[in-house]
C-alpha positions in Angstrom: -32.6 5.4 12.4 -30.8 5.4 9.9 -31.7 3.6 6.7 -30.7 0.2 5.5 -28.1 -0.2 2.8 -30.0 -2.6 0.6 -27.5 -2.5 -3.0 -26.3 -5.4 -2.6 -22.8 -5.8 -3.3 -21.2 -7.0 -5.6 -18.6 -10.1 -4.6 -19.6 -9.2 -0.4 -17.0 -9.8 2.1 -14.5 -11.9 0.1 -12.0 -12.0 4.0 -15.7 -14.1 5.8 -16.5 -16.5 2.6 -12.7 -17.2 2.0 -11.4 -16.9 5.3 -8.2 -19.4 4.9 -7.4 -17.2 1.9 -7.6 -14.6 4.0 -5.2 -16.2 6.1 -2.7 -17.2 3.6 -2.6 -12.7 2.1 -1.7 -12.2 5.4 0.7 -14.1 6.3 2.2 -13.2 2.8 2.3 -8.9 3.8 3.3 -10.3 7.5 6.2 -12.7 5.7 7.1 -9.1 3.4 7.3 -7.4 6.4 9.8 -9.4 7.5 12.1 -9.5 4.9 11.4 -5.5 5.1 12.5 -5.6 8.2 15.5 -8.1 8.1 16.9 -6.4 5.0 16.5 -2.5 6.2 13.8 -1.5 4.3 12.3 1.1 6.8 8.4 0.5 8.2 8.1 4.1 6.8 8.9 3.3 2.9 6.1 0.3 3.5 3.9 2.1 4.4 4.4 4.8 2.2 3.8 2.4 -0.8 0.7 0.9 1.1 -0.6 4.5 1.0 0.7 5.4 -2.5 -1.1 1.9 -4.8 -4.4 2.4 -2.5 -4.4 6.2 -3.6 -4.0 4.9 -7.1 -6.7 1.8 -6.8 -9.0 4.6 -4.6 -9.7 1.8 -1.7 -10.8 4.1 0.7 -9.9 1.3 3.8 -6.4 0.1 2.6 -5.7 4.3 2.9 -7.3 4.3 5.7 -5.5 2.2 7.4 -1.9 2.9 6.2 -2.7 7.0 6.9 -2.8 5.2 10.2 -0.4 3.1 10.2 1.9 5.3 8.7 1.5 8.4 11.3 2.2 5.8 13.7 6.2 4.4 12.0 6.9 8.8 11.9 5.2 9.4 9.1 4.4 12.5 8.7 0.6 14.9 7.7 2.1 16.8 5.6 4.1 14.3 3.3 1.1 11.3 3.9 -0.8 14.6 1.8 1.5 14.7 -0.7 2.1 11.2 -1.7 0.4 11.6 -4.5 2.7 14.1 -6.1 5.6 12.8 -5.1 7.7 13.6 -8.1 6.7 17.4 -7.7 7.7 17.7 -4.4 11.3 17.7 -2.5 10.0 16.2 1.2 11.0 12.7 -0.2 13.9 10.8 0.0 15.3 10.1 -3.4 15.2 6.4 -2.0 11.5 6.9 -1.1 10.9 8.0 -4.3 12.1 5.8 -6.3 10.3 3.2 -3.9 7.0 4.6 -4.6 7.5 4.9 -8.6 8.2 1.9 -8.2 4.8 1.1 -6.7 2.8 3.0 -9.0 4.9 1.3 -12.1 3.7 -2.1 -10.7 0.3 -0.6 -9.6 -0.4 0.1 -13.6 1.0 -2.4 -15.4 -2.4 -2.8 -17.4 -1.2 -0.1 -19.6 2.9 0.0 -19.0 5.3 -2.1 -17.7 8.2 -1.2 -15.5 11.1 0.1 -16.7 14.9 -1.8 -16.7 16.3 1.9 -15.9 13.7 2.5 -13.1 15.5 -0.2 -11.6 19.0 0.6 -12.5 18.6 3.9 -10.5 16.5 2.0 -7.5 19.6 -0.2 -7.6 21.6 3.7 -6.5 19.6 3.5 -3.2 18.4 -0.2 -2.8 20.0 -3.5 -3.5 18.7 -6.4 -5.5 16.9 -8.2 -2.4 15.5 -4.4 -1.1 14.5 -4.3 -4.1 12.7 -7.9 -4.2 11.0 -6.7 -1.3 9.9 -3.1 -2.6 8.0 -5.2 -5.3 6.3 -8.0 -3.9 4.8 -5.0 -0.7 3.3 -3.2 -4.3 1.8 -6.6 -5.7 0.6 -7.2 -2.3 -1.2 -3.7 -1.2 -2.9 -3.9 -5.0 -3.7 -7.7 -3.8 -5.1 -6.0 -0.5 -7.0 -2.7 -2.6 -8.8 -4.9 -4.6 -10.1 -7.2 -2.1 -11.8 -4.7 -0.6 -12.7 -2.5 -2.6 -14.7 -5.9 -4.1 -16.1 -6.2 -0.8 -16.7 -2.8 -0.3 -15.0 -3.1 3.1 -16.6 0.4 5.1 -14.2 3.0 7.0 -15.3 3.4 10.2 -15.3 6.5 12.3 -11.9 5.8 14.3 -12.6 7.2 18.6 -10.3 9.8 19.7 -8.0 9.0 22.5 -9.2 10.1 25.4 
């Protein structure tokens, strides 16, 4: 019999303790995806952003979730394994790289602010509406990362498809 975990969680499962607030956050995420679809931002790009922010924040639950989702949108294992070094490899399109840089800078805003030059470079690939969707996606995944880290959401083994 496995040992019972005796360590008390910092905050418990916040999504279970505050289901209405969690539903609001989930609705936000659905709206971001809807706006990405409407404005032409590929879902695969959104999942790259989710994956990168989750790596930066150290959110195991979200990394696992967005790894599987990214694969479902056609992402490759090779590219996912290199998201942390996206600036150093040529496997990512310039539009994807600038979207990931926006996400990285938003995720690290406590130490520096996204630069105006970054948004000028982003305009080479995206219109202002798409850039706002990318920013809102980064804001959303950062909220989910914090919720999952504080809640200590476990990563569970995924059963292989038979």
